[in-house]
C-alpha positions, 0 to 999 in steps of 0.5 A: 500500500502506498502511504505517501505519493507525490505527483509533479510537486514543485515549490517556490518560496515567497521570495521566488526561489525555486526549491522543488521542481517536478518531484514524483515519488512514492513510498509504500507501507513499511519502507525505509527510504532515504533522500540523499543530497548535499546541503541546499538540495531541497531535502528539508523542503520536500519533507516539510511539503510531505508533512503539510507544513509548507503549503501552496506547492503545485502538483499533489501530495497524497497520504493514503490516497487522499490529497493532503490539501483536503486534510486538516492538520489533525488528520495529517498529524495522526499519521505523519510526524516530522523530526527536525534536524535540531531537536532543541527546536522541537522539545520544550517541556521540563522532563522527557515524560512530560514532553512525550506526553504532550501530544497524546494529552492534546489528542484528548487521550485519557490519563491511563492511555497517556501513561501507556503511550508514553511508556510504550514510546520510551521503550521503543527508543530505549529511554524508559529509564529516562522518563523523569530526566530533565530535557536540558540534561540530555545528550544531543542523541538522547534529545533526538530519540526523545523527539521520535518518542513524542511522535510514536506516542501520538501513534504516528505510522510514518516518520519523516526525519531531517538529518537524524544523524547530524551532530552525532559522533560515529557511535551515536550515528550507528546507534541512531540508525540501528534504532530507526531500523528496529522501529522499521522492521519490528514496529512496522514504522514507515520511514523517510529520512533526509541525509547526506551521510553516504556511508550509513545508507547502504547499511540500513536503507533499502531504497533512496533518491538522489536530490540536487537543486530541488530535483530528483536525479535518480532513485533505486537501491543503494547498489543501483544508485552508487554507480560511479564517482563522476556521477556523484560528484555532479550532485556534490556527493561522493561514493561510500568509501567501500564503493570508492575503493572497489571502483579504484581497484576495478578501473585503476588496477584492472580487477574485475568485480562482478558488482559493487559491494557497499559494506565492509563484509561484502567487499571482504568476501569479494576481495578474498574470492579474487585472491583465491582465484589468483592463487589457484 
C-alpha cells in the first residue's frame, strides 16, 4: 500500500526561489527510504511539503490516497510526524515524560492511555529509564530519540526525519540508525529520512533518491544508485568509501568485480574470492 505519493510537486518560496521542481515519488507501507543530497538540495523542503507544513506547492501530495490539501492538520498529524534536524527546536517541556506526553494529552487521550503511550514510546527508543530526566540534561542523541518518542506516542505510522544523524559522533550515528531500523522492521514504522551521510545508507536503507537543486536525479537501491564517482560528484556527493575503493581497484588496477559491494563484509568476501582465484 502506498502511504505517501507525490505527483509533479514543485515549490517556490515567497521570495521566488525555486526549491522543488517536478518531484514524483512514492513510498509504500513499511519502507525505509532515504533522500540523499548535499546541503541546499531541497531535502528539508520536500519533507516539510510531505508533512503539510509548507503549503501552496503545485502538483499533489497524497497520504493514503487522499490529497493532503483536503486534510486538516489533525488528520495529517495522526499519521505523519516530522523530526527536525535540531531537536532543541522541537522539545520544550521540563522532563522527557512530560514532553512525550504532550501530544497524546492534546489528542484528548485519557490519563491511563497517556501513561501507556508514553511508556510504550520510551521503550521503543530505549529511554524508559529516562522518563523523569530533565530535557536540558540530555545528550544531543538522547534529545533526538526523545523527539521520535513524542511522535510514536501520538501513534504516528510514518516518520519523516531531517538529518537524524547530524551532530552525532560515529557511535551515536550507528546507534541512531540501528534504532530507526528496529522501529522499521519490528514496529512496522514507515520511514523517510533526509541525509547526506553516504556511508550509513547502504547499511540500513533499502531504497533512496538522489536530490540536487530541488530535483530528483535518480532513485533505486543503494547498489543501483552508487554507480560511479563522476556521477556523484555532479550532485556534490561522493561514493561510500567501500564503493570508492572497489571502483579504484576495478578501473585503476584492472580487477574485475562482478558488482559493487557497499559494506565492509561484502567487499571482504569479494576481495578474498579474487585472491583465491589468483592463487589457484
